[in-house]
C-alpha positions as CSV (number, residue, x, y, z in Angstrom):
1,M,-49.7,-50.3,-32.1
2,E,-50.3,-46.8,-30.9
3,E,-51.6,-46.2,-27.4
4,R,-54.9,-44.2,-27.7
5,R,-55.9,-44.1,-24.1
6,N,-55.0,-41.1,-22.0
7,I,-56.5,-39.3,-19.1
8,S,-57.3,-35.8,-20.1
9,R,-58.7,-33.1,-17.9
10,V,-62.2,-31.9,-18.7
11,D,-63.8,-28.5,-17.9
12,Y,-65.0,-28.4,-14.3
13,S,-66.1,-25.0,-13.0
14,A,-67.0,-24.9,-9.4
15,K,-66.3,-22.9,-6.2
16,G,-64.2,-24.7,-3.6
17,V,-61.9,-24.5,-0.7
18,V,-58.3,-25.6,-0.4
19,V,-56.8,-26.5,3.0
20,I,-53.0,-26.7,3.3
21,C,-52.4,-29.8,5.4
22,D,-49.4,-28.7,7.4
23,T,-50.7,-25.2,8.3
24,G,-54.4,-25.5,8.2
25,E,-54.7,-22.4,6.1
26,K,-57.8,-22.2,3.9
27,Y,-58.3,-20.5,0.6
28,M,-61.4,-20.0,-1.5
29,V,-60.7,-21.2,-5.1
30,E,-62.3,-21.8,-8.4
31,T,-61.7,-25.0,-10.3
32,K,-60.9,-25.0,-14.0
33,D,-60.6,-28.6,-15.0
34,V,-60.4,-32.1,-13.5
35,S,-59.3,-35.6,-14.2
36,P,-59.0,-38.7,-12.0
37,L,-55.4,-37.8,-11.5
38,G,-55.5,-34.0,-10.9
39,M,-57.1,-30.7,-11.2
40,G,-56.4,-27.1,-12.3
41,L,-57.3,-24.3,-9.9
42,I,-57.5,-20.5,-9.8
43,M,-56.3,-19.2,-6.4
44,P,-56.4,-15.7,-5.0
45,P,-53.5,-13.2,-5.1
46,E,-52.7,-13.7,-1.4
47,T,-51.9,-17.3,-1.9
48,P,-48.4,-18.2,-0.6
49,D,-46.0,-20.4,-2.6
50,I,-47.6,-23.8,-2.1
51,V,-45.6,-25.9,-4.7
52,G,-44.8,-29.2,-3.1
53,K,-47.3,-28.9,-0.3
54,D,-50.0,-31.4,0.5
55,I,-53.5,-30.0,0.2
56,I,-57.1,-31.1,0.5
57,I,-59.6,-29.5,-1.9
58,V,-63.3,-29.7,-1.5
59,A,-65.2,-28.5,-4.6
60,S,-68.9,-29.0,-5.3
61,T,-69.3,-32.8,-5.3
62,L,-65.7,-34.0,-4.8
63,I,-62.9,-34.1,-2.3
64,M,-59.3,-34.6,-3.4
65,Y,-56.1,-35.1,-1.4
66,S,-53.2,-33.9,-3.6
67,D,-49.9,-32.3,-3.8
68,V,-49.2,-29.1,-5.7
69,N,-46.9,-29.5,-8.7
70,R,-47.0,-26.0,-10.2
71,Q,-48.1,-22.4,-9.4
72,V,-48.1,-19.7,-12.1
73,K,-49.0,-16.1,-11.5
74,N,-51.6,-14.7,-13.8
75,A,-51.8,-11.1,-15.2
76,D,-54.6,-10.2,-12.7
77,G,-52.6,-11.3,-9.7
78,T,-54.4,-14.7,-9.2
79,Y,-52.5,-18.0,-9.6
80,T,-53.2,-20.9,-11.8
81,V,-52.3,-24.0,-9.8
82,G,-51.9,-27.6,-10.9
83,I,-52.4,-30.4,-8.4
84,H,-51.8,-34.1,-8.6
85,A,-54.1,-36.5,-6.8
86,R,-52.8,-38.8,-4.0
87,Q,-54.3,-41.7,-2.3
88,F,-56.0,-40.9,1.0
89,T,-54.1,-42.1,4.0
90,P,-55.9,-43.2,7.2
91,E,-54.6,-40.0,8.9
92,V,-56.0,-37.7,6.2
93,L,-59.4,-39.5,6.4
94,Q,-59.5,-39.2,10.2
95,Y,-58.7,-35.5,9.8
96,L,-61.5,-35.0,7.3
97,F,-64.1,-36.9,9.4
98,R,-63.1,-35.1,12.6
99,H,-63.5,-31.7,11.0
100,I,-66.7,-32.6,9.2
101,A,-68.2,-33.7,12.5
102,D,-67.1,-30.3,14.0
103,E,-68.9,-28.2,11.5
């Protein structure tokens, strides 16, 4: 029997911010698509190589802790970035709540 279930990304256009966990750097991004397991982003030209980095993205109505699995430069200088969702750890949740309270 053929497996018909899959988790496909759906269009999800929103403004967001990416925080690189180990450096605290922040970048404004646009989301392209989303699934329960990941997301596609468009990041600005000044984005460093973040493949393999842990990030937190906050976009519209969702927060995702993830790692970056690909980063491709576009003709206009921006980057298309693919991220894979990770489970929140207690440390990441504490970081989020501490910084939300500080805002």
